[in-house]
Every structure is written in C-alpha cells, then in structure tokens.
C-alpha positions in Angstrom: 64.5 -18.9 -0.7 65.2 -20.5 -4.1 61.5 -20.1 -5.2 60.4 -18.5 -8.4 58.3 -15.4 -7.9 54.8 -15.6 -9.3 53.0 -12.4 -9.9 50.4 -13.8 -12.3 46.7 -12.7 -11.7 44.3 -15.6 -11.7 41.2 -13.4 -11.8 39.4 -13.4 -15.2 39.8 -10.4 -17.4 36.8 -8.0 -17.3 34.1 -8.6 -19.8 32.2 -6.1 -21.9 29.3 -6.4 -19.5 31.6 -5.3 -16.6 32.7 -2.3 -18.5 29.1 -1.4 -19.4 28.1 -1.7 -15.8 30.9 0.5 -14.6 30.1 3.1 -17.3 26.4 3.0 -16.3 27.3 3.5 -12.7 29.5 6.5 -13.5 26.7 8.0 -15.6 24.2 7.4 -12.9 26.4 9.2 -10.3 27.0 12.1 -12.7 23.3 12.5 -13.4 22.5 12.5 -9.6 25.3 15.1 -9.0 24.0 17.3 -11.8 20.4 17.1 -10.5 21.6 18.0 -7.0 23.5 21.0 -8.3 20.3 22.1 -10.2 18.3 21.7 -7.0 20.8 23.8 -5.0 20.7 26.6 -7.6 16.9 26.5 -7.4 16.9 26.8 -3.7 19.4 29.7 -3.7 17.1 31.5 -6.1 14.3 31.4 -3.6 12.1 29.0 -5.5 9.3 27.4 -3.6 7.3 24.2 -4.0 5.8 23.4 -0.7 7.1 20.4 1.2 8.3 18.9 -2.1 10.4 21.9 -3.1 13.5 19.7 -3.2 12.8 17.9 -6.5 13.8 14.2 -6.5 16.6 13.1 -8.9 15.6 12.4 -12.4 13.6 9.3 -13.1 15.8 8.5 -16.1 18.7 7.4 -14.0 16.5 5.0 -12.1 15.1 3.5 -15.2 18.5 2.9 -16.8 19.8 0.6 -14.1 21.1 -2.5 -15.7 20.3 -6.1 -14.7 24.0 -6.6 -13.9 23.8 -4.0 -11.1 21.1 -6.2 -9.6 23.3 -9.3 -9.5 21.7 -10.9 -12.6 23.1 -11.6 -15.9 22.4 -8.7 -18.2 22.1 -11.0 -21.2 19.3 -13.1 -19.6 17.3 -10.6 -17.6 17.0 -7.3 -19.5 13.9 -5.3 -18.6 12.6 -1.9 -19.7 13.0 -0.5 -16.2 14.9 -1.3 -13.0 12.4 -3.9 -11.7 14.0 -7.4 -11.7 11.8 -9.7 -13.7 13.1 -12.7 -11.8 10.9 -11.6 -8.9 7.9 -12.9 -10.8 9.6 -15.5 -13.0 11.2 -17.4 -10.1 10.5 -15.8 -6.7 12.4 -18.5 -4.9 15.6 -17.8 -6.8 15.0 -14.1 -6.1 14.8 -14.8 -2.4 17.7 -17.2 -2.4 20.0 -14.7 -4.1 19.0 -12.0 -1.5 18.0 -9.7 -4.3 16.0 -6.5 -3.6 13.6 -4.4 -5.7 15.2 -1.1 -6.4 13.2 2.1 -6.0 13.8 4.3 -9.1 13.7 8.1 -8.9 10.9 10.1 -10.4 10.1 13.8 -10.6 6.9 14.9 -8.8 4.7 16.6 -11.4 4.3 20.3 -11.1 0.5 19.9 -11.2 0.7 17.7 -8.2 2.8 20.1 -6.2 0.4 22.9 -7.1 -2.6 20.8 -6.0 -0.9 20.0 -2.7 0.2 23.6 -2.0 2.8 24.8 0.5 3.9 23.4 3.8 1.0 24.9 5.7 -1.5 23.5 3.2 0.0 20.0 3.5 -0.1 20.1 7.2 -3.7 21.2 7.1 -4.8 18.4 4.8 -2.9 15.8 6.9 -4.6 17.1 10.0 -8.0 17.0 8.3 -7.4 13.4 7.2 -6.4 12.2 10.6 -9.5 13.8 12.3 -11.9 12.4 9.8 -11.1 9.4 7.5 -8.5 8.0 9.9 -11.1 7.5 12.6 -12.9 4.7 10.7 -10.2 3.5 8.3 -6.9 3.7 10.2 -4.5 2.4 7.6 -1.9 5.2 7.5 0.5 5.4 10.4 0.1 8.9 12.0 3.4 8.7 13.8 5.4 7.5 10.8 3.9 10.1 8.4 4.5 13.0 10.8 8.1 11.8 11.3 8.6 11.8 7.5 7.1 15.2 7.0 9.0 16.8 9.9 12.4 15.3 8.8 14.2 18.0 6.8 16.8 15.5 5.6 14.1 13.2 4.1 13.8 13.5 0.3 10.1 13.1 -0.5 9.4 10.7 -3.3 6.6 10.5 -5.8 4.8 7.8 -3.8 4.6 10.0 -0.8 3.3 12.9 -2.9 0.7 10.5 -4.4 -0.4 9.4 -0.9 -0.8 13.0 0.2 -2.8 13.8 -3.0 -5.1 10.9 -2.3 -5.5 11.9 1.3 -6.6 15.3 0.1 -9.0 13.7 -2.4 -10.8 11.5 0.1 -10.9 14.1 2.8 -12.2 16.9 0.6 -15.9 17.1 -0.5 -16.3 17.7 -4.3 -18.1 20.9 -3.5 -14.9 22.3 -2.1 -13.3 21.9 -5.5 -16.2 23.9 -7.0 -17.7 20.9 -8.8 -20.9 19.0 -8.3 -19.6 15.8 -10.0 -17.3 13.6 -7.9 -14.9 13.2 -10.9 -13.1 16.4 -10.0 -9.7 17.7 -11.2 -8.1 16.3 -8.1 -9.6 12.8 -8.8 -8.4 12.9 -12.4 -4.9 14.1 -11.3 -4.7 11.3 -8.6 -5.6 8.6 -11.2 -3.1 9.9 -13.8 -0.3 10.4 -11.3 -0.9 7.0 -9.8 -0.5 5.3 -13.2 2.7 7.2 -13.8 4.2 6.2 -10.4 3.3 2.6 -10.9 4.7 2.5 -14.5 7.9 4.0 -13.1 8.3 1.0 -10.9 8.0 2.9 -7.6 6.4 0.2 -5.5 5.9 0.9 -1.8 3.3 0.8 0.9 2.5 4.4 0.1 1.5 3.3 -3.4 -0.9 0.7 -2.1 -2.4 3.0 0.4 -3.0 5.6 -2.3 -4.7 2.9 -4.4 -6.9 2.0 -1.5 -7.9 5.6 -1.0 -8.7 6.0 -4.7 -10.9 2.9 -4.5 -12.6 4.1 -1.4 -13.4 7.4 -3.1 -14.8 5.7 -6.1 -16.9 3.3 -3.9 -18.2 6.2 -1.8 -19.2 8.2 -4.9 -20.5 5.2 -6.9 -18.0 5.7 -9.7 -18.5 2.3 -11.4 -17.1 0.2 -12.9 -13.9 2.1 -11.9 -14.5 1.3 -8.2 -14.8 -2.5 -8.8 -11.7 -2.5 -11.1 -9.6 -0.4 -8.7 -10.3 -2.7 -5.7 -9.4 -5.7 -7.8 -6.1 -3.9 -8.8 -5.4 -3.3 -5.1 -5.8 -7.0 -4.4 -3.4 -8.0 -7.2 -0.8 -5.4 -6.0 -1.1 -6.6 -2.4 -0.5 -10.2 -3.5 2.4 -9.1 -5.7 4.0 -7.3 -2.8 3.4 -10.3 -0.5 1.9 -8.5 2.4 -0.9 -11.1 2.6 1.8 -13.6 3.8 4.7 -11.6 5.2 6.3 -14.6 7.0 7.1 -17.1 4.3 6.9 -15.3 0.9 9.5 -13.2 -0.9 8.7 -9.6 -0.3 8.6 -6.8 -2.9 9.0 -4.2 -0.1 11.9 -3.7 2.2 11.9 -5.5 5.5 9.9 -3.5 8.1 12.1 -1.8 10.6 9.6 -1.3 13.4 6.5 -2.9 14.8 4.6 0.2 13.6 5.5 -0.7 10.0 4.4 -4.3 10.4 1.1 -3.2 11.8 0.6 -0.7 9.0 1.1 -3.3 6.3 -1.4 -5.6 8.0 -4.0 -2.8 8.2 -3.6 -1.9 4.6 -4.2 -5.5 3.6 -7.3 -5.6 5.8 -8.6 -2.5 4.0 -8.2 -4.3 0.7 -10.3 -7.2 2.1 -12.9 -4.8 3.3 -13.3 -3.0 0.0 -13.2 -6.3 -2.0 -16.2 -7.7 0.0 -18.1 -4.4 -0.1 -18.0 -4.0 -3.9 -19.3 -7.6 -4.2 -22.3 -7.2 -1.9 -24.8 -6.9 -4.7 -22.6 -8.1 -7.5 -23.8 -11.7 -7.2 -21.9 -14.6 -8.9 -18.5 -12.9 -9.2 -15.6 -14.4 -7.2 -13.8 -12.3 -4.6 -10.4 -10.9 -5.7 -8.9 -11.9 -2.3 -8.9 -15.1 -0.3 -10.5 -15.3 3.2 -7.9 -14.6 6.0 -6.5 -17.6 7.7 -7.4 -18.4 11.3 -4.0 -17.3 12.7 -3.9 -13.9 10.8 -3.6 -11.0 13.3 -6.3 -8.5 13.8 -5.5 -4.8 14.1 -4.5 -3.6 17.6 -5.9 -0.6 19.5 -5.8 2.5 17.3 -4.6 4.8 20.0 -1.6 2.6 20.8 -0.7 2.2 17.2 -0.9 6.0 16.6 1.5 6.5 19.5 3.8 3.7 18.3 3.2 1.9 21.6 3.5 -1.9 21.0 0.5 -3.6 22.4 2.0 -6.4 24.4 -0.4 -9.3 25.2 -3.2 -7.7 23.2 -2.7 -9.4 19.9 -5.8 -11.0 18.6 -6.2 -13.4 15.6 -9.1 -14.1 13.3 -10.0 -17.2 15.3 -10.1 -15.4 18.6 -13.4 -15.3 20.4 -15.5 -12.3 19.6 -16.2 -11.9 23.3 -12.6 -10.7 23.8 -12.2 -6.9 23.8 -11.1 -5.6 20.4 -10.6 -2.2 18.7 -13.1 -0.6 16.4 -11.1 -1.5 13.3 -10.6 -5.0 14.5 -14.4 -5.4 14.9 -14.8 -4.2 11.3 -12.2 -6.8 10.2 -14.1 -9.6 12.1 -17.3 -8.5 10.3 -15.5 -8.4 7.0 -14.3 -12.0 7.5 -17.8 -13.1 8.2 -19.1 -11.2 5.2 -16.6 -12.9 2.9 -17.8 -16.3 4.1 -21.4 -15.3 3.4 -20.6 -14.1 -0.1 -18.8 -17.4 -0.9 -21.7 -19.3 0.5 -24.2 -17.4 -1.8 -22.0 -17.9 -4.9 -21.3 -21.6 -4.2 -23.8 -23.7 -6.1 -21.9 -27.0 -5.9 -22.9 -27.9 -2.3 -25.6 -30.4 -1.7 -28.8 -28.9 -0.4 -28.6 -30.3 3.2 -25.0 -29.1 3.6 -25.9 -25.7 2.1 -28.8 -25.3 4.5 -26.7 -26.3 7.5 -24.0 -23.9 6.6 -26.6 -21.1 6.1 -27.9 -21.8 9.6 -24.4 -21.7 11.1 -23.6 -18.4 9.4 -26.9 -16.9 10.6 -26.1 -17.8 14.2 -22.7 -16.2 13.9 -24.2 -13.1 12.4 -26.8 -12.8 15.1 -24.1 -13.2 17.8 -21.7 -10.6 16.4 -24.6 -8.3 15.7 -25.8 -8.4 19.3 -22.2 -7.8 20.5 -21.8 -4.8 18.2 -25.1 -3.3 19.2 -24.0 -3.3 22.8 -20.6 -1.8 22.0 -22.1 0.9 19.7 -23.6 2.6 22.7 -20.1 3.4 23.9 -18.2 3.7 20.6 -19.9 5.3 17.6 -16.9 4.3 15.4 -17.8 0.6 15.8 -21.0 1.3 13.9 -19.0 0.6 10.7 -18.8 -3.1 11.7 -22.4 -3.1 12.7 -23.5 -1.7 9.3 -21.6 -4.5 7.6 -23.3 -7.1 9.8 -26.7 -5.6 9.1 -26.1 -5.8 5.4 -25.2 -9.5 5.9 -28.6 -10.0 7.6 -30.4 -8.6 4.6 
C-alpha cells in the first residue's frame, strides 16, 4: 500500500522503580507459596492448633509491600509498613485515587493459640460471650462471627484471634484464671497482642471491637488510668477509620458488603460513645474524646433481628426520634448516653452566662425526668433496659 511499516514502541522504557516493584511482587508470591507449603507439611504431620491451626502467611511479606504497589510514587511515599501515609496526609487525594488500605499478614502468637484452646474451647467461649456480655452490649455480629468460624476456607487473621481472646477476657471472671487480681495473664496477653496487631497495620472492625472489650474490662475492674486511656484510644481509632461518618468521609475499612456489616460498625461506634461518657462521669473538667452524635445518626435496631441478619425495614430510628417510639434495649442505652454527653458538656462549660446556663439545666432536667419515667415503665418488661436506666439515674445524681 506504499506505506512505510512502523513497529516502534511509544511506551516509555521501564524504570528502576518498575523493576523493583516486579521483583518485590515475585518475592512476595514466593514467600506466600513457601509459607503455604510449610502449613501443608504441618497439617500432614497431624499438628493441631485449634481453629487457628492454619497459620497465616508471614507478616514480613505484608510489611515489605512497596508504595508503588499501592499506586503511589515510591520516592514520595515510602513508609515503614504497607499502610499508605497519604490516607492521613491528604485523605481527599486518597479517596480520589480510589486507593485502599492493605491488610498485611501476621502470625498469630503461639501463646494466644494456647490461651484460646482447640475448636471446642473456642466454640464454648463464643457461646458464653453471646449468652452474657452480648445481651447488654451487642456490638459483635453473632451471625457474621459464626459464619466466619464455620467456614473452613476462611483463613483466620490475627485481628480475629485478638477479638476471640478479648471475648474470653471479658466473659471470664478473674477467679477462673486462678487469680484474685483482675490483671490476669489473659489480660496482659490481650494488651500485648493488641499492640502487636496494631503496629503491624492490621486495621479492621475486629481490632476496634477488641479495643472496646479491653476498655470495658478495665472500666469494670477499675484498672485506671488504663481504662481512661484505652477508651480515648478507641475514640481516635474510630475517627481514623471514619466509622463516625461513613457516608462522606474516606474509609480505612473496606466497603461493607451487607446491612449486617453496616449495623455492626454503627454499634461499635455507639459503644465507644458509651464508654467515653462513662469514664468521664466523675472526672470533671476533662473534655470528652468524642463529639455528640448528630440528630440524624441512626440508633441500633432490634437485637434479635440483627442477630438473625433480618433487615428491620421501617424500624430505623435516629437520635432525634421521639423517645415515645418503641426502641430496642441497646437503642435506649444510646439515647441515655446521648443525654449524658449533653449533661457532661453542660457541667464542663463555664463560658455560658448564668441565665442561659440555668435555663439549659432546667431543660436537661426535664428531659432526664421524662426518659427516666419511660425507662422505669419498660424495665418491668425488659431487665436488659436497666442499663439505660442506670445511666439516667447517674445523670440525676
């Protein structure tokens, strides 16, 4: 056709960063393959380790992920682990580039596996947790957790092992560990393993749930100042994850796949608010670590429907909903917590003029009296709602 053939390649030649990225990816795959072969040999030898007998891949491969693998210039965004620093330095750029936070691998400590025990022991502690703690602080999805534990193809991670360890901690009296002091071996193990998982960059809803349970244990056993500091840490982590505003902020966690996941994240954040206000009841003059919920924030739905994964259509309540509307036990606790936060801020605020301060105090008192009367009538039919009533009675003091 009388045209010169042009076989030139207009694509730029690969750079040293491209070769380094490719080399790192190959090394990462080799490390995972080698770890998997080691696991298979261990399984064939009859080794046991409870529900976590299949050891997760080495944490080293996760920590060695390069910034280039995350779509960021390696020269500008080098970090000590796989977490992209741009998430904090420029969250809008992180969201615009559709970046995600990787979940590095980490070995579950042998001491943790030994503390959890075999499959039957794990099943027993989960059952104990859901028949005790879960009744008045339902923040762990029963349906989701049982699905994870029953799925043989699921590779349990360190965050799940940590959550189970904290469930055992909060559901087991110190006497059962053979100790009179609440600072048991299980408590020490949970604190140390939590720090290791967090430093590894394994951020998930399980990690925040574990932190809440540790804080709850410390509050219940009056382990101060650790309780106060742990609750504050939960607040900062929740803010970093973005679960306080899941609609319009870049999220550290993956997008929830089901309504159950969305409800679970909301419940965990409400638990952080509850603990934050509780540890500040007598600690006058210190600011809360969390803001008050907005008027259009959703309240938790009925616990039974959530446990079953049944989406509660037409039953969604928000903070501004009238208290006369029927609500679940945990939702009543959240309503009382919201009121408690307003009272704490009123007590700490010394800038208001005396007439405005007095008028606000009267308004808060009327609201407390109304909610207290409602809870008193509901407590005759639901003993779990006494948690909210106790909070209100402390407000009246």
